[in-house]
Backbone and ligand atoms as CSV (ligand in chain L), in Angstrom:
chain,resi,resn,atom,element,x,y,z
A,1,MET,N,N,4.553,-2.763,-14.924
A,1,MET,CA,C,3.984,-1.428,-14.731
A,1,MET,C,C,4.007,-0.617,-16.090
A,2,CYS,N,N,5.117,-0.771,-16.787
A,2,CYS,CA,C,5.186,-0.084,-18.145
A,2,CYS,C,C,4.172,-0.733,-19.055
A,3,GLU,N,N,4.099,-2.028,-19.120
A,3,GLU,CA,C,3.147,-2.727,-20.035
A,3,GLU,C,C,1.809,-2.361,-19.826
A,4,MET,N,N,1.465,-2.203,-18.534
A,4,MET,CA,C,-0.008,-1.873,-18.156
A,4,MET,C,C,-0.300,-0.400,-18.285
A,5,GLU,N,N,0.796,0.347,-18.720
A,5,GLU,CA,C,0.571,1.824,-19.005
A,5,GLU,C,C,0.038,2.582,-17.782
A,6,MET,N,N,0.625,2.187,-16.697
A,6,MET,CA,C,0.326,2.847,-15.444
A,6,MET,C,C,0.505,4.332,-15.530
A,7,LEU,N,N,-0.531,5.050,-15.027
A,7,LEU,CA,C,-0.422,6.510,-15.081
A,7,LEU,C,C,0.743,6.999,-14.138
A,8,ASP,N,N,1.439,8.028,-14.543
A,8,ASP,CA,C,2.609,8.496,-13.771
A,8,ASP,C,C,2.188,8.739,-12.266
A,9,HIS,N,N,1.128,9.321,-11.988
A,9,HIS,CA,C,0.868,9.622,-10.516
A,9,HIS,C,C,0.641,8.281,-9.744
A,10,ILE,N,N,0.179,7.256,-10.430
A,10,ILE,CA,C,0.070,5.956,-9.764
A,10,ILE,C,C,1.350,5.353,-9.611
A,11,VAL,N,N,2.324,5.546,-10.488
A,11,VAL,CA,C,3.679,4.925,-10.356
A,11,VAL,C,C,4.279,5.724,-9.149
A,12,LEU,N,N,4.147,7.031,-9.085
A,12,LEU,CA,C,4.735,7.749,-7.914
A,12,LEU,C,C,4.128,7.275,-6.621
A,13,HIS,N,N,2.817,7.080,-6.559
A,13,HIS,CA,C,2.130,6.608,-5.441
A,13,HIS,C,C,2.758,5.171,-5.004
A,14,SER,N,N,2.849,4.351,-5.978
A,14,SER,CA,C,3.367,3.025,-5.772
A,14,SER,C,C,4.819,3.000,-5.208
A,15,ILE,N,N,5.630,3.870,-5.711
A,15,ILE,CA,C,6.994,3.990,-5.322
A,15,ILE,C,C,6.987,4.391,-3.803
A,16,GLN,N,N,6.114,5.369,-3.494
A,16,GLN,CA,C,6.050,5.857,-2.124
A,16,GLN,C,C,5.485,4.767,-1.157
A,17,VAL,N,N,4.478,4.085,-1.563
A,17,VAL,CA,C,3.967,3.013,-0.747
A,17,VAL,C,C,5.071,1.986,-0.509
A,18,CYS,N,N,5.877,1.683,-1.506
A,18,CYS,CA,C,6.949,0.776,-1.437
A,18,CYS,C,C,7.979,1.253,-0.365
A,19,ARG,N,N,8.281,2.500,-0.391
A,19,ARG,CA,C,9.226,3.086,0.564
A,19,ARG,C,C,8.739,2.939,2.012
A,20,VAL,N,N,7.388,3.189,2.178
A,20,VAL,CA,C,6.829,3.085,3.491
A,20,VAL,C,C,6.895,1.613,3.946
A,21,ALA,N,N,6.492,0.769,3.075
A,21,ALA,CA,C,6.408,-0.708,3.435
A,21,ALA,C,C,7.849,-1.234,3.736
A,22,THR,N,N,8.727,-0.808,2.950
A,22,THR,CA,C,10.156,-1.346,3.170
A,22,THR,C,C,10.674,-0.722,4.412
A,23,PHE,N,N,10.443,0.565,4.716
A,23,PHE,CA,C,10.940,1.070,5.943
A,23,PHE,C,C,10.429,0.355,7.264
A,24,ILE,N,N,9.121,0.146,7.230
A,24,ILE,CA,C,8.431,-0.552,8.355
A,24,ILE,C,C,9.023,-1.975,8.375
A,25,THR,N,N,9.121,-2.704,7.352
A,25,THR,CA,C,9.575,-4.006,7.264
A,25,THR,C,C,11.027,-4.115,7.796
A,26,GLU,N,N,11.866,-3.257,7.386
A,26,GLU,CA,C,13.225,-3.371,7.869
A,26,GLU,C,C,13.322,-3.053,9.452
A,27,ARG,N,N,12.590,-2.158,9.846
A,27,ARG,CA,C,12.482,-1.792,11.301
A,27,ARG,C,C,12.046,-3.071,12.116
A,28,LEU,N,N,10.876,-3.678,11.565
A,28,LEU,CA,C,10.343,-4.764,12.314
A,28,LEU,C,C,11.288,-6.064,12.317
A,29,ASN,N,N,11.849,-6.194,11.100
A,29,ASN,CA,C,12.814,-7.384,10.946
A,29,ASN,C,C,14.080,-7.212,11.735
A,30,SER,N,N,14.466,-5.967,11.999
A,30,SER,CA,C,15.714,-5.824,12.786
A,30,SER,C,C,15.502,-6.277,14.301
A,31,GLN,N,N,14.219,-6.300,14.659
A,31,GLN,CA,C,13.965,-6.879,16.041
A,31,GLN,C,C,13.738,-8.358,15.968
A,32,GLN,N,N,12.961,-8.760,14.940
A,32,GLN,CA,C,12.670,-10.121,14.771
A,32,GLN,C,C,12.379,-10.515,13.362
A,33,PRO,N,N,13.361,-11.020,12.660
A,33,PRO,CA,C,13.243,-11.251,11.305
A,33,PRO,C,C,12.129,-12.260,10.960
A,34,GLN,N,N,11.009,-11.725,10.357
A,34,GLN,CA,C,9.886,-12.592,10.053
A,34,GLN,C,C,9.160,-12.256,8.831
A,35,LEU,N,N,9.440,-11.004,8.264
A,35,LEU,CA,C,8.717,-10.622,7.072
A,35,LEU,C,C,9.578,-10.786,5.784
A,36,ASN,N,N,8.964,-11.209,4.782
A,36,ASN,CA,C,9.740,-11.358,3.498
A,36,ASN,C,C,9.806,-9.999,2.838
A,37,ARG,N,N,10.978,-9.419,2.863
A,37,ARG,CA,C,11.223,-8.077,2.433
A,37,ARG,C,C,10.903,-7.909,0.858
A,38,GLU,N,N,11.525,-8.814,0.162
A,38,GLU,CA,C,11.379,-8.798,-1.329
A,38,GLU,C,C,10.026,-8.938,-1.773
A,39,LEU,N,N,9.256,-9.864,-1.121
A,39,LEU,CA,C,7.860,-10.006,-1.440
A,39,LEU,C,C,7.030,-8.778,-1.205
A,40,ILE,N,N,7.299,-8.176,-0.041
A,40,ILE,CA,C,6.618,-6.867,0.337
A,40,ILE,C,C,6.932,-5.735,-0.736
A,41,ARG,N,N,8.227,-5.657,-1.061
A,41,ARG,CA,C,8.605,-4.661,-2.067
A,41,ARG,C,C,7.878,-4.834,-3.377
A,42,ALA,N,N,7.835,-6.070,-3.808
A,42,ALA,CA,C,7.216,-6.450,-5.090
A,42,ALA,C,C,5.705,-6.110,-5.032
A,43,ALA,N,N,5.056,-6.542,-3.979
A,43,ALA,CA,C,3.532,-6.298,-3.822
A,43,ALA,C,C,3.263,-4.769,-3.703
A,44,ALA,N,N,4.173,-4.064,-2.960
A,44,ALA,CA,C,3.965,-2.623,-2.831
A,44,ALA,C,C,4.001,-1.917,-4.194
A,45,LEU,N,N,4.959,-2.214,-4.975
A,45,LEU,CA,C,5.115,-1.614,-6.263
A,45,LEU,C,C,4.040,-1.944,-7.238
A,46,LEU,N,N,3.427,-3.173,-7.036
A,46,LEU,CA,C,2.472,-3.653,-7.999
A,46,LEU,C,C,1.046,-3.596,-7.493
A,47,HIS,N,N,0.824,-3.026,-6.266
A,47,HIS,CA,C,-0.527,-3.091,-5.634
A,47,HIS,C,C,-1.586,-2.521,-6.519
A,48,ASP,N,N,-1.293,-1.528,-7.259
A,48,ASP,CA,C,-2.231,-0.797,-8.133
A,48,ASP,C,C,-2.093,-1.097,-9.610
A,49,ILE,N,N,-1.633,-2.314,-9.865
A,49,ILE,CA,C,-1.299,-2.697,-11.216
A,49,ILE,C,C,-2.458,-2.515,-12.232
A,50,THR,N,N,-3.646,-2.796,-11.764
A,50,THR,CA,C,-4.843,-2.716,-12.760
A,50,THR,C,C,-5.672,-1.488,-12.493
A,51,LYS,N,N,-5.136,-0.575,-11.649
A,51,LYS,CA,C,-5.924,0.648,-11.318
A,51,LYS,C,C,-6.165,1.604,-12.537
A,52,THR,N,N,-5.115,1.821,-13.342
A,52,THR,CA,C,-5.294,2.702,-14.488
A,52,THR,C,C,-6.421,2.118,-15.392
A,53,ARG,N,N,-6.287,0.808,-15.569
A,53,ARG,CA,C,-7.388,0.239,-16.410
A,53,ARG,C,C,-8.701,0.367,-15.887
A,54,SER,N,N,-8.766,0.274,-14.535
A,54,SER,CA,C,-10.037,0.293,-13.759
A,54,SER,C,C,-10.794,1.592,-13.938
A,55,PHE,N,N,-10.065,2.686,-14.264
A,55,PHE,CA,C,-10.942,3.901,-14.512
A,55,PHE,C,C,-11.750,3.797,-15.658
A,56,LYS,N,N,-11.462,3.021,-16.732
A,56,LYS,CA,C,-12.275,2.763,-17.816
A,56,LYS,C,C,-13.294,1.628,-17.491
A,57,THR,N,N,-12.787,0.569,-16.869
A,57,THR,CA,C,-13.613,-0.614,-16.784
A,57,THR,C,C,-14.507,-0.650,-15.549
A,58,GLN,N,N,-14.107,0.111,-14.588
A,58,GLN,CA,C,-14.827,0.148,-13.308
A,58,GLN,C,C,-14.560,-1.237,-12.567
A,59,GLU,N,N,-13.551,-1.993,-13.015
A,59,GLU,CA,C,-13.323,-3.260,-12.202
A,59,GLU,C,C,-12.830,-3.016,-10.871
A,60,ASN,N,N,-12.984,-3.975,-10.015
A,60,ASN,CA,C,-12.441,-3.945,-8.697
A,60,ASN,C,C,-10.843,-4.249,-8.705
A,61,HIS,N,N,-10.090,-3.251,-8.606
A,61,HIS,CA,C,-8.708,-3.324,-8.985
A,61,HIS,C,C,-7.900,-4.134,-7.996
A,62,ALA,N,N,-8.375,-4.300,-6.761
A,62,ALA,CA,C,-7.613,-5.032,-5.829
A,62,ALA,C,C,-7.786,-6.643,-6.335
A,63,LEU,N,N,-9.019,-6.860,-6.650
A,63,LEU,CA,C,-9.349,-8.229,-7.014
A,63,LEU,C,C,-8.570,-8.677,-8.414
A,64,THR,N,N,-8.842,-7.778,-9.351
A,64,THR,CA,C,-8.250,-8.067,-10.761
A,64,THR,C,C,-6.785,-7.934,-10.643
A,65,GLY,N,N,-6.199,-7.074,-9.861
A,65,GLY,CA,C,-4.743,-7.043,-9.756
A,65,GLY,C,C,-4.186,-8.334,-9.212
A,66,GLY,N,N,-4.839,-8.827,-8.120
A,66,GLY,CA,C,-4.367,-10.181,-7.623
A,66,GLY,C,C,-4.458,-11.249,-8.666
A,67,GLN,N,N,-5.597,-11.228,-9.476
A,67,GLN,CA,C,-5.761,-12.206,-10.442
A,67,GLN,C,C,-4.731,-12.144,-11.515
A,68,PHE,N,N,-4.460,-10.896,-11.926
A,68,PHE,CA,C,-3.576,-10.616,-13.043
A,68,PHE,C,C,-2.106,-11.147,-12.647
A,69,LEU,N,N,-1.706,-10.913,-11.500
A,69,LEU,CA,C,-0.333,-11.305,-10.954
A,69,LEU,C,C,-0.188,-12.861,-10.785
A,70,ALA,N,N,-1.360,-13.446,-10.355
A,70,ALA,CA,C,-1.406,-14.852,-10.294
A,70,ALA,C,C,-1.225,-15.473,-11.713
A,71,GLU,N,N,-1.957,-14.876,-12.597
A,71,GLU,CA,C,-1.844,-15.374,-14.011
A,71,GLU,C,C,-0.424,-15.219,-14.673
A,72,GLN,N,N,0.238,-14.142,-14.201
A,72,GLN,CA,C,1.613,-13.989,-14.685
A,72,GLN,C,C,2.544,-14.847,-14.032
A,73,GLY,N,N,2.101,-15.631,-12.995
A,73,GLY,CA,C,3.010,-16.603,-12.363
A,73,GLY,C,C,3.530,-16.118,-10.960
A,74,TYR,N,N,2.779,-15.159,-10.397
A,74,TYR,CA,C,3.193,-14.626,-9.095
A,74,TYR,C,C,2.063,-14.682,-8.066
A,75,PRO,N,N,1.553,-15.853,-7.739
A,75,PRO,CA,C,0.371,-15.869,-6.894
A,75,PRO,C,C,0.582,-15.306,-5.437
A,76,GLU,N,N,1.776,-15.431,-4.966
A,76,GLU,CA,C,2.103,-14.925,-3.672
A,76,GLU,C,C,1.928,-13.376,-3.588
A,77,ILE,N,N,2.454,-12.735,-4.642
A,77,ILE,CA,C,2.346,-11.273,-4.772
A,77,ILE,C,C,0.852,-10.953,-4.988
A,78,GLY,N,N,0.256,-11.793,-5.878
A,78,GLY,CA,C,-1.167,-11.576,-6.125
A,78,GLY,C,C,-2.101,-11.559,-4.833
A,79,GLU,N,N,-1.752,-12.494,-3.909
A,79,GLU,CA,C,-2.480,-12.626,-2.604
A,79,GLU,C,C,-2.481,-11.285,-1.806
A,80,LEU,N,N,-1.253,-10.812,-1.800
A,80,LEU,CA,C,-1.020,-9.497,-1.166
A,80,LEU,C,C,-1.809,-8.313,-1.706
A,81,VAL,N,N,-1.671,-8.279,-3.107
A,81,VAL,CA,C,-2.333,-7.196,-3.843
A,81,VAL,C,C,-3.922,-7.309,-3.640
A,82,ARG,N,N,-4.425,-8.489,-3.721
A,82,ARG,CA,C,-5.774,-8.659,-3.567
A,82,ARG,C,C,-6.392,-8.113,-2.238
A,83,GLN,N,N,-5.493,-8.157,-1.264
A,83,GLN,CA,C,-5.855,-7.723,0.090
A,83,GLN,C,C,-5.424,-6.288,0.472
A,84,HIS,N,N,-5.055,-5.530,-0.551
A,84,HIS,CA,C,-4.525,-4.211,-0.153
A,84,HIS,C,C,-5.504,-3.205,0.196
A,85,VAL,N,N,-6.761,-3.392,-0.256
A,85,VAL,CA,C,-7.789,-2.347,0.156
A,85,VAL,C,C,-8.419,-2.882,1.462
A,86,ARG,N,N,-8.750,-4.170,1.486
A,86,ARG,CA,C,-9.322,-4.743,2.713
A,86,ARG,C,C,-8.809,-6.147,2.902
A,87,LEU,N,N,-8.366,-6.439,4.120
A,87,LEU,CA,C,-7.811,-7.738,4.368
A,87,LEU,C,C,-8.907,-8.775,4.534
A,88,ASP,N,N,-8.580,-10.029,4.260
A,88,ASP,CA,C,-9.572,-11.109,4.393
A,88,ASP,C,C,-10.052,-11.182,5.822
A,89,GLU,N,N,-9.127,-11.060,6.740
A,89,GLU,CA,C,-9.472,-11.173,8.162
A,89,GLU,C,C,-8.749,-10.119,9.008
A,90,TYR,N,N,-9.441,-9.736,10.049
A,90,TYR,CA,C,-8.958,-8.761,10.975
A,90,TYR,C,C,-8.980,-9.340,12.440
A,91,PRO,N,N,-8.042,-10.350,12.754
A,91,PRO,CA,C,-8.137,-10.947,13.941
A,91,PRO,C,C,-7.698,-10.006,15.053
A,92,SER,N,N,-8.182,-10.282,16.253
A,92,SER,CA,C,-7.853,-9.406,17.401
A,92,SER,C,C,-7.233,-10.517,18.403
A,93,PRO,N,N,-6.016,-10.286,18.907
A,93,PRO,CA,C,-5.037,-9.261,18.612
A,93,PRO,C,C,-4.508,-9.383,17.125
A,94,VAL,N,N,-4.033,-8.217,16.623
A,94,VAL,CA,C,-3.538,-8.069,15.326
A,94,VAL,C,C,-2.404,-9.072,15.085
A,95,ASP,N,N,-2.465,-9.728,13.915
A,95,ASP,CA,C,-1.367,-10.626,13.536
A,95,ASP,C,C,-0.634,-9.970,12.342
A,96,LEU,N,N,0.655,-9.628,12.539
A,96,LEU,CA,C,1.390,-8.871,11.497
A,96,LEU,C,C,2.022,-9.801,10.497
A,97,GLY,N,N,1.553,-9.704,9.272
A,97,GLY,CA,C,2.249,-10.468,8.204
A,97,GLY,C,C,2.488,-9.554,6.968
A,98,GLU,N,N,2.905,-10.019,5.960
A,98,GLU,CA,C,3.115,-9.214,4.681
A,98,GLU,C,C,1.900,-8.501,4.249
A,99,ALA,N,N,0.781,-9.127,4.282
A,99,ALA,CA,C,-0.487,-8.487,3.794
A,99,ALA,C,C,-0.841,-7.321,4.636
A,100,GLU,N,N,-0.651,-7.389,5.917
A,100,GLU,CA,C,-0.928,-6.225,6.806
A,100,GLU,C,C,-0.044,-5.061,6.583
A,101,ILE,N,N,1.199,-5.299,6.294
A,101,ILE,CA,C,2.210,-4.243,6.005
A,101,ILE,C,C,1.833,-3.485,4.700
A,102,ILE,N,N,1.511,-4.210,3.665
A,102,ILE,CA,C,1.028,-3.624,2.442
A,102,ILE,C,C,-0.244,-2.744,2.579
A,103,ASN,N,N,-1.216,-3.387,3.268
A,103,ASN,CA,C,-2.456,-2.817,3.472
A,103,ASN,C,C,-2.234,-1.451,4.258
A,104,TYR,N,N,-1.429,-1.541,5.288
A,104,TYR,CA,C,-1.152,-0.329,6.177
A,104,TYR,C,C,-0.454,0.766,5.393
A,105,ALA,N,N,0.557,0.311,4.714
A,105,ALA,CA,C,1.500,1.296,3.968
A,105,ALA,C,C,0.617,2.045,2.966
A,106,ASP,N,N,-0.296,1.390,2.242
A,106,ASP,CA,C,-1.061,2.126,1.233
A,106,ASP,C,C,-2.014,3.162,1.922
A,107,LYS,N,N,-2.383,2.905,3.174
A,107,LYS,CA,C,-3.207,3.907,3.896
A,107,LYS,C,C,-2.486,5.000,4.509
A,108,ARG,N,N,-1.135,4.965,4.406
A,108,ARG,CA,C,-0.374,6.024,4.857
A,108,ARG,C,C,0.064,6.980,3.700
A,109,VAL,N,N,-0.168,6.612,2.460
A,109,VAL,CA,C,0.192,7.381,1.397
A,109,VAL,C,C,-0.924,8.063,0.531
A,110,LEU,N,N,-0.973,9.357,0.553
A,110,LEU,CA,C,-2.040,10.009,-0.162
A,110,LEU,C,C,-1.378,10.651,-1.480
A,111,HIS,N,N,-1.740,10.100,-2.595
A,111,HIS,CA,C,-0.985,10.448,-3.832
A,111,HIS,C,C,0.398,9.942,-3.665
A,112,ASP,N,N,1.407,10.973,-3.599
A,112,ASP,CA,C,2.788,10.414,-3.440
A,112,ASP,C,C,3.311,10.968,-2.006
A,113,ARG,N,N,2.397,11.363,-1.194
A,113,ARG,CA,C,2.905,11.951,0.016
A,113,ARG,C,C,2.491,11.070,1.250
A,114,VAL,N,N,3.454,10.985,2.159
A,114,VAL,CA,C,3.202,10.184,3.404
A,114,VAL,C,C,2.332,11.055,4.374
A,115,VAL,N,N,1.196,10.649,4.805
A,115,VAL,CA,C,0.351,11.444,5.650
A,115,VAL,C,C,-0.142,10.557,6.821
A,116,SER,N,N,-0.758,11.170,7.764
A,116,SER,CA,C,-1.322,10.403,8.946
A,116,SER,C,C,-2.482,9.615,8.479
A,117,LEU,N,N,-2.874,8.516,9.217
A,117,LEU,CA,C,-4.099,7.759,8.894
A,117,LEU,C,C,-5.310,8.679,8.859
A,118,GLU,N,N,-5.334,9.703,9.706
A,118,GLU,CA,C,-6.446,10.566,9.786
A,118,GLU,C,C,-6.681,11.357,8.501
A,119,GLU,N,N,-5.534,11.923,7.979
A,119,GLU,CA,C,-5.663,12.724,6.765
A,119,GLU,C,C,-6.103,11.767,5.602
A,120,ARG,N,N,-5.655,10.662,5.596
A,120,ARG,CA,C,-5.955,9.681,4.442
A,120,ARG,C,C,-7.457,9.381,4.605
A,121,LEU,N,N,-7.966,9.115,5.862
A,121,LEU,CA,C,-9.302,8.768,6.110
A,121,LEU,C,C,-10.185,9.929,5.563
A,122,ASN,N,N,-9.893,11.201,5.936
A,122,ASN,CA,C,-10.730,12.304,5.460
A,122,ASN,C,C,-10.822,12.380,3.971
A,123,TYR,N,N,-9.738,12.084,3.280
A,123,TYR,CA,C,-9.711,12.054,1.843
A,123,TYR,C,C,-10.683,10.943,1.299
A,124,ILE,N,N,-10.490,9.772,1.843
A,124,ILE,CA,C,-11.344,8.643,1.469
A,124,ILE,C,C,-12.840,8.843,1.789
A,125,LEU,N,N,-13.116,9.455,2.944
A,125,LEU,CA,C,-14.518,9.767,3.207
A,125,LEU,C,C,-15.066,10.757,2.205
A,126,GLU,N,N,-14.299,11.731,1.824
A,126,GLU,CA,C,-14.747,12.680,0.912
A,126,GLU,C,C,-14.958,12.035,-0.463
A,127,LYS,N,N,-14.063,11.214,-0.918
A,127,LYS,CA,C,-14.158,10.626,-2.181
A,127,LYS,C,C,-15.117,9.426,-2.285
A,128,TYR,N,N,-15.166,8.581,-1.338
A,128,TYR,CA,C,-15.948,7.383,-1.425
A,128,TYR,C,C,-17.069,7.255,-0.403
A,129,GLY,N,N,-17.209,8.327,0.499
A,129,GLY,CA,C,-18.134,8.157,1.497
A,129,GLY,C,C,-19.463,9.002,1.345
A,130,LYS,N,N,-19.989,9.003,0.107
A,130,LYS,CA,C,-21.115,9.785,-0.233
A,130,LYS,C,C,-22.297,9.162,0.553
A,131,LEU,N,N,-22.473,7.843,0.497
A,131,LEU,CA,C,-23.602,7.150,1.113
A,131,LEU,C,C,-23.308,6.784,2.477
A,132,PRO,N,N,-24.298,6.834,3.418
A,132,PRO,CA,C,-23.994,6.542,4.844
A,132,PRO,C,C,-23.481,5.165,5.094
A,133,GLU,N,N,-23.955,4.137,4.194
A,133,GLU,CA,C,-23.445,2.783,4.464
A,133,GLU,C,C,-22.003,2.672,4.070
A,134,HIS,N,N,-21.640,3.433,3.016
A,134,HIS,CA,C,-20.265,3.450,2.716
A,134,HIS,C,C,-19.347,4.035,3.764
A,135,GLN,N,N,-19.899,5.154,4.351
A,135,GLN,CA,C,-19.139,5.847,5.348
A,135,GLN,C,C,-19.003,4.902,6.515
A,136,GLU,N,N,-19.953,4.086,6.873
A,136,GLU,CA,C,-19.909,3.259,8.045
A,136,GLU,C,C,-18.826,2.152,7.804
A,137,ARG,N,N,-18.817,1.647,6.519
A,137,ARG,CA,C,-17.793,0.579,6.216
A,137,ARG,C,C,-16.409,1.181,6.262
A,138,ILE,N,N,-16.202,2.394,5.785
A,138,ILE,CA,C,-14.921,3.076,5.775
A,138,ILE,C,C,-14.441,3.234,7.191
A,139,ARG,N,N,-15.307,3.723,8.113
A,139,ARG,CA,C,-14.945,3.909,9.472
A,139,ARG,C,C,-14.630,2.610,10.192
A,140,TRP,N,N,-15.369,1.561,9.810
A,140,TRP,CA,C,-15.062,0.211,10.505
A,140,TRP,C,C,-13.641,-0.171,10.052
A,141,LEU,N,N,-13.422,0.004,8.816
A,141,LEU,CA,C,-12.026,-0.383,8.238
A,141,LEU,C,C,-10.961,0.429,8.964
A,142,TRP,N,N,-11.202,1.688,9.146
A,142,TRP,CA,C,-10.246,2.501,9.804
A,142,TRP,C,C,-9.902,2.198,11.319
A,143,GLN,N,N,-11.000,1.709,11.997
A,143,GLN,CA,C,-10.697,1.258,13.340
A,143,GLN,C,C,-9.751,0.135,13.310
A,144,LYS,N,N,-9.908,-0.767,12.386
A,144,LYS,CA,C,-9.091,-1.947,12.283
A,144,LYS,C,C,-7.627,-1.531,11.803
A,145,THR,N,N,-7.516,-0.454,10.978
A,145,THR,CA,C,-6.221,0.039,10.536
A,145,THR,C,C,-5.517,0.675,11.667
A,146,ILE,N,N,-6.297,1.357,12.561
A,146,ILE,CA,C,-5.707,1.938,13.612
A,146,ILE,C,C,-5.028,0.900,14.659
A,147,ALA,N,N,-5.836,-0.197,14.780
A,147,ALA,CA,C,-5.343,-1.287,15.561
A,147,ALA,C,C,-4.021,-1.762,15.038
A,148,MET,N,N,-3.958,-1.828,13.686
A,148,MET,CA,C,-2.760,-2.356,13.049
A,148,MET,C,C,-1.565,-1.441,13.270
A,149,GLU,N,N,-1.861,-0.122,13.211
A,149,GLU,CA,C,-0.824,0.813,13.408
A,149,GLU,C,C,-0.268,0.727,14.850
A,150,ASP,N,N,-1.167,0.599,15.780
A,150,ASP,CA,C,-0.803,0.479,17.180
A,150,ASP,C,C,0.189,-0.813,17.411
A,151,LYS,N,N,-0.244,-1.814,16.668
A,151,LYS,CA,C,0.655,-3.094,16.745
A,151,LYS,C,C,2.027,-2.878,16.167
A,152,ILE,N,N,1.984,-2.325,14.968
A,152,ILE,CA,C,3.291,-2.053,14.268
A,152,ILE,C,C,4.241,-1.233,15.099
A,153,PHE,N,N,3.683,-0.144,15.733
A,153,PHE,CA,C,4.545,0.778,16.359
A,153,PHE,C,C,4.793,0.472,17.855
A,154,SER,N,N,4.008,-0.564,18.297
A,154,SER,CA,C,4.160,-0.937,19.761
A,154,SER,C,C,5.560,-1.377,20.030
A,155,THR,N,N,6.242,-2.004,19.185
A,155,THR,CA,C,7.596,-2.589,19.411
A,155,THR,C,C,8.725,-1.651,18.868
A,156,LEU,N,N,8.353,-0.649,18.057
A,156,LEU,CA,C,9.329,0.157,17.483
A,156,LEU,C,C,9.627,1.360,18.396
A,157,THR,N,N,10.803,1.938,18.110
A,157,THR,CA,C,11.104,3.159,18.930
A,157,THR,C,C,10.721,4.543,18.275
A,158,ILE,N,N,9.946,4.374,17.109
A,158,ILE,CA,C,9.551,5.620,16.496
A,158,ILE,C,C,8.111,5.691,16.572
A,159,VAL,N,N,7.530,6.834,16.350
A,159,VAL,CA,C,5.991,7.116,16.258
A,159,VAL,C,C,5.680,7.171,14.865
A,160,PRO,N,N,4.297,6.957,14.585
A,160,PRO,CA,C,3.874,6.935,13.148
A,160,PRO,C,C,4.199,8.204,12.383
A,161,GLU,N,N,4.234,9.378,13.062
A,161,GLU,CA,C,4.403,10.656,12.406
A,161,GLU,C,C,5.887,10.685,11.812
A,162,GLU,N,N,6.741,9.954,12.450
A,162,GLU,CA,C,8.119,9.933,12.019
A,162,GLU,C,C,8.238,9.594,10.530
A,163,LEU,N,N,7.347,8.696,10.126
A,163,LEU,CA,C,7.447,8.317,8.672
A,163,LEU,C,C,7.297,9.518,7.725
A,164,ASN,N,N,6.356,10.375,8.060
A,164,ASN,CA,C,6.196,11.602,7.177
A,164,ASN,C,C,7.517,12.368,7.104
A,165,ARG,N,N,8.224,12.566,8.226
A,165,ARG,CA,C,9.441,13.335,8.161
A,165,ARG,C,C,10.477,12.629,7.413
A,166,VAL,N,N,10.666,11.332,7.670
A,166,VAL,CA,C,11.802,10.666,7.016
A,166,VAL,C,C,11.545,10.430,5.520
A,167,LEU,N,N,10.246,10.099,5.106
A,167,LEU,CA,C,10.000,9.615,3.768
A,167,LEU,C,C,9.483,10.694,2.831
A,168,ASN,N,N,9.048,11.800,3.305
A,168,ASN,CA,C,8.607,12.814,2.394
A,168,ASN,C,C,9.683,13.630,1.698
A,169,SER,N,N,10.866,13.458,2.362
A,169,SER,CA,C,12.029,14.025,1.625
A,169,SER,C,C,12.693,12.811,0.894
A,170,GLY,N,N,13.753,13.014,0.169
A,170,GLY,CA,C,14.414,11.808,-0.396
A,170,GLY,C,C,14.085,11.563,-1.810
A,171,ASP,N,N,14.318,10.328,-2.184
A,171,ASP,CA,C,14.607,10.103,-3.574
A,171,ASP,C,C,13.581,9.452,-4.434
A,172,ARG,N,N,12.220,9.745,-4.205
A,172,ARG,CA,C,11.285,9.079,-5.004
A,172,ARG,C,C,11.276,9.615,-6.436
A,173,THR,N,N,11.686,10.899,-6.612
A,173,THR,CA,C,11.836,11.343,-8.041
A,173,THR,C,C,12.967,10.698,-8.715
A,174,THR,N,N,14.012,10.423,-8.061
A,174,THR,CA,C,15.013,9.589,-8.657
A,174,THR,C,C,14.587,8.249,-9.010
A,175,ASN,N,N,13.832,7.603,-8.133
A,175,ASN,CA,C,13.260,6.293,-8.452
A,175,ASN,C,C,12.337,6.430,-9.779
A,176,PHE,N,N,11.545,7.477,-9.777
A,176,PHE,CA,C,10.648,7.700,-10.885
A,176,PHE,C,C,11.401,7.846,-12.218
A,177,ALA,N,N,12.508,8.567,-12.193
A,177,ALA,CA,C,13.315,8.816,-13.404
A,177,ALA,C,C,13.892,7.497,-13.804
A,178,GLU,N,N,14.333,6.625,-12.842
A,178,GLU,CA,C,14.888,5.418,-13.231
A,178,GLU,C,C,13.865,4.458,-13.923
A,179,TYR,N,N,12.610,4.657,-13.304
A,179,TYR,CA,C,11.421,3.759,-13.800
A,179,TYR,C,C,11.206,4.171,-15.336
A,180,GLN,N,N,11.156,5.519,-15.500
A,180,GLN,CA,C,10.890,5.964,-16.943
A,180,GLN,C,C,11.928,5.529,-17.925
A,181,LYS,N,N,13.213,5.577,-17.378
A,181,LYS,CA,C,14.384,5.175,-18.286
A,181,LYS,C,C,14.152,3.641,-18.595
A,182,ALA,N,N,13.776,2.832,-17.520
A,182,ALA,CA,C,13.651,1.399,-17.771
A,182,ALA,C,C,12.521,1.110,-18.740
A,183,CYS,N,N,11.419,1.872,-18.627
A,183,CYS,CA,C,10.330,1.662,-19.546
A,183,CYS,C,C,10.743,1.857,-20.975
A,184,LYS,N,N,11.534,2.762,-21.215
A,184,LYS,CA,C,12.026,3.082,-22.652
A,184,LYS,C,C,12.746,1.926,-23.199
A,185,LEU,N,N,13.340,1.132,-22.328
A,185,LEU,CA,C,14.150,-0.025,-22.807
A,185,LEU,C,C,13.351,-1.138,-23.165
A,186,ILE,N,N,12.122,-1.288,-22.715
A,186,ILE,CA,C,11.225,-2.391,-23.045
A,186,ILE,C,C,10.755,-2.361,-24.433
L,1,FE2,FE,FE,-5.303,0.575,-4.643
């Protein structure tokens, strides 16, 4: 992240996505251990690894982020990063794996704040939904994301809004300070 000169607000966003993804993973794993927590944490932190660069190059940051990580020797993380905007498949019923958790967590974080899917959708529609065909694609994706949310929370004892309350307070600024300190050492 330091070497790629990731912009501060993207670092903060990534830290928050990581907190959401970790929280959900730990809750799900406490019922049935099935998700690779460390893989999820790495992919969440790195999901926007080429985004800063993409502002200049206009590259597809999900795709190039996945490629970049594979080239660095982390193909498994790359696979998750590649699918963080849109999953390769949306089977029905929903099949929850690491890719789904990363994809969902990213859709619950607006900048560095945990929000509802609805709030994030409105932001995305405003920013990327200028053309009707784009709008349609975004809404399709959102229906699939809502199905994912239903599946995630169907077995948990908390509701989706609980994440806002729990994760909007807490230590992400500490994490960010630690990150800055670590960058200076490189
Ligand atoms: Fe992204």
